[in-house]
N, C-alpha and C positions, 0 to 999 in steps of 0.2 A: 253778418255783423260787419260794419264798416271798419276800415283798416285801423284807425286809432282807438276804436272803442274798447277792445279787449285790453290793450295796454293801459289805457286810462282807467278802466274798471279795476284792474289789478292795483294800480298805484293808489286809487281812491280807497280801496279796501285796506291797503298797507298803511295808509295815513290816518284813516278815520274809524274803521270798524274795531269794536272791542274784541271780537273773535273768542267768545267764552268757550265754545265747544272745541275749538282748536287747542286752546290753552289747557282744557281739561284732558284732552287726549294725549297731549305732549307736555306733561307737568314739568319737564326739565327745562322748558323754554319760556322766557318771559315775553311780554308783548312786543318790546323793541326788537328782539331777535326774530320773532315771527314776521314782523313788518319788513325787516331787512331781507329775509328769504323771499317774501312775496315780491318785493321790489326787484330782486335778482331774477325771479321768474318773468317779471314784466320786461326786464332788459332783454331776456332771451327771446321772448315773443316779438319784441320790437325789432330785434336783429333779423328774425325770419321775415317779418312783415316788410322790412326795408329791402331785403334780398328779393322777395317776391315782387315788390313794386318795380324794382329795377329790371326784372326779367319780363315785365309785361310787354306784350306785342300790341300793335295797333288794333287787331281784332281781339279786343280784350274780353269778349263775352265768355268764350270757353276758358280763357286763362283766368278769369275772375273766379270761376268755380275752383280751379286748381289752387289759386292763391288762398282762398278761404280754407281749403283742405289742408294746406301747409300750415296755416295759422292754427287750425284746430289740432293738427298733429303736434305742433310745437307746444301748444298749451298743455296737451296731455303729457308730452314728454317732460315739460317743466314740472307738472304736478307730480309725476312719478319720481323725477330727480329730487324734488323737494321732500317727498315722503321717504325716499330711500336715505337721503341725507339725514333726516330727522331720526329715522330708525337706527342708522349707523351711529349717529351721535348718542342716542339713548343707550345702545349697547356699550359704546365706549365709556359713557358716564357711569353705567352700572359696574363696568370693570374697574374703573378708577375708584368708585365708591367702595367696592369690596376691598381693593388694595389699601385704601385709606383706613377702612375698618380694621384690617389686619394689623396695619402699622400702629394705629391708635391702641389696639389691644396689647400689642407688644410693649408700647411705651408705658401704658398703665401698669402692666406687669412688672416692667423694669423699675418704675417709680415705687411700686409697692415693696419690691425687694430692697431698693435703696432706703426707703423709710424704715423697713424692718431692721436693716443694718444700722441706721442712725439710732433707732430706739435701743438696740442691743448695745451699741457702743456707749450710749449715754447711761445705760443701766449701772447703778453702783455695784461694785464687787462685794458680795456678801458671802457668808458661809452658805454652802449649797448642800441640800439634802436630797439625794436620789433615792427613790423608793420603787419597789416592784413586788409583784407576786406571781406565782406560777402554780398551775394545777394540771397534773397529767391525767386527763380523762374528764375533768370538769363536770361533775365532781370526781376527784381522784386524789392521789397523794399530792399534797400541796405544801408550799413553802413561801415564806415571806423574807424579803431582803431589803436592807437599807445601807447606804454609804454616805458618810458625811465628809465633805471636802472643804478645807479652809479657804479663805479668800486668796491665799497665795497659791492654791492649787494642790495642796498636799492632802492625801486621804488621812483623816484623823480618827475615823471609826468605821468599822464594818460590822453589821449585825445581820444574823440569819436565824430563822426559827422554823422548825418543822411543825406543820399544822394538822397532821393526820389527813384523813380524807375530807376534802372540802372543795369549794368552788373557786374559780379564778378571781371573781370579784371580792370574795371574802379575803383571799390571800393578798390582793392589792391593798385593801384597807389595813390589814395587819402589818404590811410593810410600811405603810404610812405611820401607823401608831408606834411601831418599833423605833422608827427614825425620830419622831417627835419626842418621844419619851427620853431617848438618849440625848438629843440636842438640848432639851430642857435641863437634864441632869448635868450637862457640861457647862451650863450657864450661858449659853449662846443667846444673844439679844436680837440680832438681825439675821434672818434666815430666808433663804429662797428654796422653796420646796418644788421638786421637779419629778414628774411621773409621766409614764407613757400610757396610762389609763385615762382616756378622755372621759369615760363615764364617771369615774371617781372625781376627777378634777371639776367637771361641770356640776356634780352634786355638791361638792365642797363650796363652789361659787354660788350655789343656790339656783342655778339655771335648769338643773334636772331634779326631779323628785326622787327620793329614796323609797322605792316600792317594796324591796325585799325586806322582810321582817328581820332576818338575821344580820342585815347590814345597818339597821337604824341605830343600835347601841354603839357600833363602831364609828358611825358618822357623827353621832353626838359627842363621843369622846374626842374625836379628832377636832371638832369645832372648839371644844373647851381648851384643848392643848394649844391650838393655834393662837388663841387669845392671850396665852401666856407670854408670847413674844411681842415686844414693843413694835418691831418692824418685821413683817412676814409677807411673803408673796408666794402664791401657789400657781404653777404653770404646767401646761401640758407640753411634752416634748416628743419628738419621734423616737421610736423604739431603738434605733441605732445609736442614739445619744444616751441611752440608759443601760449600756452593757454591763457596767459594774454592779448595779443593783440587781439586774437580771441574773448575773452570775451567782450572787449571794442567795437569791431565792431558789435557784436550782441546786446549789450546793447544800442548802438546808434540807432539800428532799433527799439528795444522794447520801448525805452523811448523817441524816436524822438529827440535825443540830437542835 
């Protein structure tokens, strides 16, 4: 290959070829970037060619073979450098992509927390009804408990009832019914119902079916009682936020209330 041909070939490829297979192998690089890298390889080859030409002796026949060998070596080295650079860049891109993904996940989580705080702050302060149920053995000795808290944060009613041997889900519904009956009797109009039983809350919302036969009458009564309040909201809360109602349900078992 004549001296300028390899360099010109590389520059022609960089300027004109679409290089679909290269782009497919290195999806992180666009066509312009690939072209710049090939041009850089052409520059490297041109430097070696120039150095070889300057070192030519008058008896250039033997040196000519050496010159071509140097050019070939330079081309191979350029290709290896190009491939290594692209692989290193891919590794670096993957690392940065993972870092961005982690940061984006943290930002989404933080935004969700902020949104939850905004919703909670905007929520009107109403009378709150905390309900709970407990069964030691499931089925076993069971108790239901409910606590009503005024908008000012004062406990205005505590209710507990021993249920004999029963299941935990039955006790959860009974805690809800005890609280709703008392709240209705007190003439409360706006009520926020809070329970740590996700199953019961989702069934009240209609998202889960009530499959247990012994729970259906309790579920139906709860739905009727809830309609008696002009404004009512039923929410699931963590167990640690329901300690007062939990205490009443266990006290009902201990003291056979």
